[in-house]
C-alpha positions in Angstrom: 0.1 0.0 0.0 1.5 3.5 -1.0 1.6 6.0 1.5 3.2 9.6 2.0 4.6 11.3 5.2 1.8 13.7 4.9 -0.7 10.9 5.0 1.0 9.2 8.1 1.1 12.6 9.9 -2.4 13.2 9.0 -3.1 10.1 11.1 -1.2 11.2 14.2 -2.8 12.5 17.5 0.2 13.7 19.0 -0.4 12.7 22.9 0.8 15.1 25.6 -1.2 13.4 28.4 1.5 12.5 30.6 0.7 13.9 34.0 4.2 15.4 34.8 4.5 17.6 31.5 5.4 21.2 32.2 4.0 24.1 30.2 7.3 24.4 28.3 6.9 20.6 27.3 3.6 21.1 26.1 4.5 24.2 24.0 7.2 22.0 22.7 5.0 19.3 21.8 2.8 21.7 19.9 5.7 22.8 18.0 6.5 19.3 17.0 2.8 18.7 15.9 2.8 21.9 14.0 6.1 20.9 12.4 5.0 17.9 11.0 1.4 18.8 10.5 -0.3 16.0 12.8 -4.1 15.5 13.0 -4.1 16.7 16.5 -2.6 17.4 19.6 -4.7 15.4 22.6 -3.8 17.0 26.0 -5.2 17.3 29.2 -8.2 19.3 30.2 -6.0 21.7 32.2 -3.7 22.4 29.3 -6.2 22.7 26.6 -6.3 26.5 26.3 -2.5 26.6 26.2 -2.5 24.1 23.6 -5.3 26.1 21.7 -3.4 29.2 21.9 -0.4 27.4 20.5 -2.2 25.7 17.7 -4.0 28.7 16.4 -3.9 28.9 12.6 -1.8 25.7 12.4 -4.7 23.4 11.1 -3.6 20.7 13.9 -6.9 20.2 16.1 -6.8 20.6 19.6 -8.2 17.8 21.5 -8.7 16.6 25.1 -9.9 14.0 27.2 -13.2 13.1 28.9 -13.6 10.5 32.0 -9.8 9.8 31.9 -8.2 7.4 32.3 -10.6 5.2 34.3 -14.2 6.1 32.7 -15.9 5.8 36.2 -17.0 9.3 36.5 -20.6 9.8 36.6 -22.3 11.0 33.5 -23.1 14.2 34.7 -19.4 14.8 35.3 -18.5 13.6 31.9 -21.0 16.2 30.5 -19.7 19.0 32.5 -15.9 18.1 31.3 -17.4 17.9 27.8 -19.2 21.4 28.2 -16.0 22.9 29.7 -13.8 21.2 26.6 -16.1 22.9 24.0 -15.9 26.1 25.8 -12.1 25.8 25.7 -11.8 25.2 22.3 -11.7 21.5 21.8 -12.7 20.1 18.5 -12.4 16.7 19.4 -13.0 14.7 22.3 -11.8 11.0 23.6 -13.9 9.8 26.2 -13.7 6.6 28.1 -16.6 4.6 28.6 -17.6 3.4 32.0 -15.7 -0.2 31.8 -17.4 -1.5 34.9 -20.9 -1.0 33.7 -19.8 -2.7 30.4 -18.4 -5.7 32.2 -21.4 -5.9 34.6 -23.7 -6.0 31.5 -25.5 -2.7 32.0 -25.5 -1.9 28.1 -28.2 0.5 28.4 -26.1 2.6 30.9 -23.2 2.6 28.7 -25.2 3.3 25.4 -26.9 6.2 27.1 -23.9 7.8 28.5 -22.0 7.8 25.2 -25.1 9.2 23.6 -25.5 12.0 25.9 -21.8 13.0 25.3 -21.9 12.5 21.8 -25.0 14.5 21.2 -23.9 17.3 23.0 -20.6 17.4 21.2 -22.0 17.0 17.9 -24.5 20.0 18.4 -21.0 22.0 18.6 -19.4 20.2 15.6 -17.1 18.5 17.9 -16.1 14.9 17.2 -16.2 12.0 19.8 -13.5 8.9 20.2 -14.8 6.5 22.8 -12.0 4.6 24.6 -12.9 0.8 25.2 -9.8 0.1 27.5 -9.3 -3.5 25.7 -6.9 -4.9 28.3 -10.1 -5.4 30.7 -12.4 -6.8 28.1 -13.2 -10.1 26.5 -13.6 -10.4 22.7 -17.0 -10.3 22.9 -17.2 -7.3 25.4 -15.2 -5.5 22.9 -17.6 -6.3 20.0 -20.4 -5.3 22.3 -18.7 -2.0 23.0 -18.0 -1.4 19.5 -21.8 -1.9 18.6 -23.1 0.4 21.5 -20.6 3.1 20.3 -22.0 2.9 16.7 -25.5 2.9 18.4 -24.9 6.0 20.2 -23.5 8.2 17.3 -19.7 8.0 18.1 -17.3 8.7 15.3 -14.6 6.6 16.3 -13.8 3.7 18.7 -10.5 3.5 20.2 -8.4 0.9 21.8 -7.0 2.3 24.9 -6.0 5.0 27.1 -2.1 4.3 27.1 -2.6 4.3 31.0 -3.6 0.7 31.5 -1.4 -2.8 31.4 -2.0 -3.0 27.6 -2.3 -1.1 24.5 -3.5 -1.7 20.8 -2.9 -5.1 19.6 -3.2 -5.8 15.6 -6.0 -8.7 16.8 -8.0 -5.8 18.6 -7.8 -3.4 15.7 -9.1 -6.1 13.2 -11.8 -7.0 15.7 -13.0 -3.4 16.1 -12.9 -2.7 12.5 -14.9 -5.7 11.7 -17.3 -5.0 14.5 -18.5 -1.5 13.3 -19.7 -0.1 9.9 -17.6 2.3 7.7 -19.7 5.1 9.6 -17.4 4.6 12.6 -13.6 5.1 12.4 -11.1 3.1 14.3 -8.2 4.7 16.4 -5.0 2.6 17.5 -3.5 3.8 20.9 -0.9 2.5 23.0 2.3 0.9 21.5 2.6 2.8 18.4 5.9 3.7 18.7 7.7 3.6 15.1 6.8 3.5 11.4 6.4 0.1 10.8 3.6 -0.4 13.6 1.9 2.9 12.2 2.1 1.2 8.7 0.3 -1.9 10.1 -2.5 0.0 11.6 -3.0 1.8 8.7 -3.1 -1.2 6.5 -5.9 -2.7 9.0 -8.0 0.4 8.6 -7.1 2.8 11.4 -7.5 6.4 10.3 -5.9 7.7 13.6 -3.6 6.7 16.0 -2.1 8.2 19.4 1.6 8.7 19.7 4.1 10.3 21.8 7.1 9.4 19.5 5.5 11.3 16.8 9.0 13.0 15.8 10.8 9.6 15.7 8.0 8.2 13.7 8.0 11.0 11.0 11.8 11.5 10.9 11.9 7.7 10.0 9.3 8.1 7.5 11.2 11.1 5.8 14.4 9.2 5.9 12.7 6.1 3.9 11.1 8.5 1.3 14.6 10.2 0.8 13.5 13.6 1.6 14.0 16.1 4.4 11.5 17.2 7.3 
């Protein structure tokens, strides 16, 4: 499958979610995203106003997280987080579903919570990625979660937060891609640290992946293509 470095960069949500990041490090991360023209920068809610300012006019989307990283916040809390993120300038949101409710079989709760956040976001032209945190789920639970996300109107299903014991696997990505229609996109997160892995997730059908190793991935891409950054 042919690819360009611009296409790979356009798949990357550059992750600035480590809790220890300083403002200086966040600004540096935004500079990397702007240099390579990544799809977005995904940051903590507290860092979002800074990231919005740093990305202004660049075409790189400011993104933040909801119910992160455990997903067990009350729905009302996730709604408040969504409202605040929209006010602060986010154009995409990565929301963790309620993992315990899913595992316990309370599917109506999970579906309705996702639908509530998605409906609010879509009213403001903000897109939503729903994080399943696959390491805690059986294959059947992953399929069910994907179905609930589609029923609730989510724009993406996403493998993981990157903060649990496991991240994206090729098997999970294939399962998720098969579990949703073409109306729903798939995002890989946790473990995409080099160009070869990025190309594999692209081949499976993912349109986005989260990365902290953005610079290394894209420098390798440029090197292979025989160009320069």
